[in-house]
C-alpha positions as CSV (number, residue, x, y, z in Angstrom):
1,M,3.2,-7.3,-3.0
2,W,3.6,-6.6,-6.7
3,V,0.9,-5.4,-9.0
4,T,1.3,-5.2,-12.8
5,T,-0.9,-3.0,-15.1
6,T,-1.0,-3.4,-18.8
7,Q,-2.4,0.1,-19.6
8,A,-2.5,3.6,-18.0
9,G,-5.2,4.3,-15.3
10,T,-5.6,5.0,-11.6
11,L,-4.1,2.7,-9.1
12,S,-5.5,2.8,-5.5
13,V,-4.4,1.1,-2.3
14,A,-6.4,0.7,0.9
15,L,-5.6,-0.7,4.3
16,T,-9.0,-2.4,4.9
17,S,-8.3,-4.0,8.3
18,A,-5.7,-4.3,11.0
19,Q,-6.0,-6.3,14.3
20,P,-5.2,-4.8,16.7
21,A,-6.4,-1.5,15.1
22,V,-3.2,0.6,14.8
23,T,-2.0,3.1,12.2
24,L,0.4,1.5,9.7
25,G,2.6,2.9,7.0
26,L,1.2,2.2,3.5
27,S,3.3,2.8,0.4
28,L,3.1,2.4,-3.4
29,G,6.3,2.3,-5.4
30,V,8.2,0.9,-8.4
31,L,11.2,-1.5,-8.5
32,G,14.5,0.4,-8.5
33,G,17.9,-0.7,-7.4
34,G,16.6,-4.1,-6.3
35,H,14.0,-2.8,-3.9
36,C,10.7,-0.9,-3.8
37,E,11.2,2.8,-4.4
38,Q,8.3,4.8,-2.9
39,L,6.2,7.0,-5.1
40,Q,3.5,7.7,-2.5
41,R,3.2,7.0,1.2
42,A,0.4,7.4,3.8
43,D,0.0,6.8,7.5
44,A,-3.1,4.6,7.2
45,Q,-5.8,3.6,9.6
46,P,-8.1,0.8,8.5
47,G,-11.1,2.0,6.4
48,S,-13.1,1.3,3.3
49,G,-11.7,4.0,1.1
50,P,-8.2,4.2,-0.5
51,Q,-5.5,5.9,1.4
52,I,-3.4,6.2,-1.8
53,A,-4.7,6.8,-5.3
54,T,-2.6,7.9,-8.2
55,A,-2.3,8.0,-12.0
56,A,-0.3,5.0,-13.1
57,E,1.3,4.1,-16.5
58,A,1.5,0.5,-17.6
59,G,4.1,-1.3,-15.5
60,T,4.9,-3.1,-12.3
61,Y,4.3,-1.5,-8.9
62,C,5.0,-2.6,-5.3
63,V,2.8,-2.1,-2.2
64,E,4.4,-2.2,1.2
65,V,3.0,-2.1,4.7
66,S,5.2,-1.0,7.6
67,D,5.1,-0.5,11.4
68,L,5.2,3.2,12.5
69,G,6.2,2.2,16.0
70,S,2.8,1.5,17.4
71,A,2.5,-2.2,16.5
72,P,2.7,-4.6,19.4
73,L,5.6,-7.1,19.5
74,S,3.0,-9.9,18.9
75,G,2.4,-8.4,15.4
76,V,-0.5,-7.1,13.5
77,A,-2.8,-9.0,11.1
78,Y,-3.8,-6.8,8.3
79,S,-5.6,-6.8,4.9
80,I,-5.1,-4.5,2.0
81,S,-7.1,-3.9,-1.2
82,V,-5.5,-2.8,-4.5
83,G,-7.7,-1.4,-7.3
84,F,-7.1,-0.3,-10.8
85,H,-9.4,1.5,-13.2
């Protein structure tokens, strides 16, 4: 997922749900070398508050969700929320 900001502010990312409920890797990064280069990473469990929050300049950012080895072979359905203020 890509997010573009037009001014400086705070960018936040939250894993809001995961079915089944497992811990997933959540990362925020920037485009570099043709892929998403991580700026911040968190082992995230579903919740209402952000697991990542950081100051951000105007630009394009990437958000990635990854398996930490606990996801079942059948997969995980998840939702994320990205905020900027």
